[in-house]
C-alpha positions, 0 to 999 in steps of 0.5 A: 564521573559526575553523578546525573539525576533525572528532574522533570523534563531535564537532567539535574546534576553537574551537567544537563542534557538537551530536552526535546519538547515538541521537537524544539531542542533546548540545548545546554550551554556546553557540548554533551557527548551523545553516548550515555550508555555508560552513565546509566542515565534514563531519559524521562518520557516526558522529554519526548512528548512531541516526538511522532514516529511515522511508518513512512521513510522520510527522504532528506529535503536536500534530494530533489528527485528519486529514480527507481531502479530495475523493474521498480515504480515510484507512485504518489499515493492518493490521499485518503478519503476523509468523508464517507459516501454520505458526507460524514467526516471520518476519523483518521483511524476509520479512513481506508488505507489507499491502494492507488496513486499516480505513477511519477517515475519508472525504472529501466525495466528488466531483461528476459532471455536476450530481450529488454522488457520495459515497464508496462506502466507509464508516467502519469498513469493512475494505478492500484496496487497490492495492499501490503506491497512496497516501501512508503516514503515521504518526499516533496511534502507528499506520501509515495511508495516504491514497489515492483511493477509486479505489485501493481494489479492494474491501471484505473483511470476512473474512480470506479473499481469495475474499470480496472484494467488488469496487468500481466497475468491478473484478472478482474472478477465481479464477485457473486452475491452471497447467499441470503438464505440457507438451503432450509430457507432461513434468512442469514445475517451479514455475519453468517453469510459465507464469503463467495469464491465465485464470480464473473470475469470482467477483464483480463491482463495481456498475460505473463512473459515467457522465457524469451520475453514474449507475451503469453496470452491468458486462457481465461476470457471475459464473461466466464464464470469462475471459481477462485482460491478463497483468500487470493487477490486484492478486493475492491468495492465498485461504485455500484456497491458490488464487490470486485477482486483482482487476482492472478490467473493461477488463482482461478481454479475452474471455469463454471458453466 
């Protein structure tokens, strides 16, 4: 077998391999087998300096449509904010990962008992979803995400979190302000303030489905002051600077009065 040695961005010897520089393949004048494990060849990292690995799955351009199955929904992800509210240009690392977008396709729904239940969100709706849910993909030059309907926390037709309309068994809560002082009167720094786990219910979802496919209304009402699990839900910042959280009704552990 011919010996192969690395030289710069190529492989020197009796045979040469293609070099990927900026994704431009400089092919040799003859065919080379793609199996290199047996030869013990090690490729130079400089050969791949133009190769970028993305987290999103890329759909091959030959496909012209995506049809979600079952209770899944395809959402076109909202573009990240490139500037702060003060107009300062944000570097990529500082841009907040979007948690919202527009529904572009829905599945056929699911069957509960003997009843067929359709997806509760429609094409064109603006939604917000759980931060780590779904499978991201690039399609038609835009970023999309496929997720289950249950991963969508609410519908948001404006840019203000206080207007979120919770879905299913979720509730929207305006988080109480953190205590500014200790019981002894000492002023607390931002880092020392304890994260509140109480707030006022702003809106409630229509409730979950029962075993027969009928809605079961929630027992929590808008206007109630509640105590909820500390690490539950998805947090949002409202246009007025207030903090909001959307969580499942089961994560509300008490009503305060």
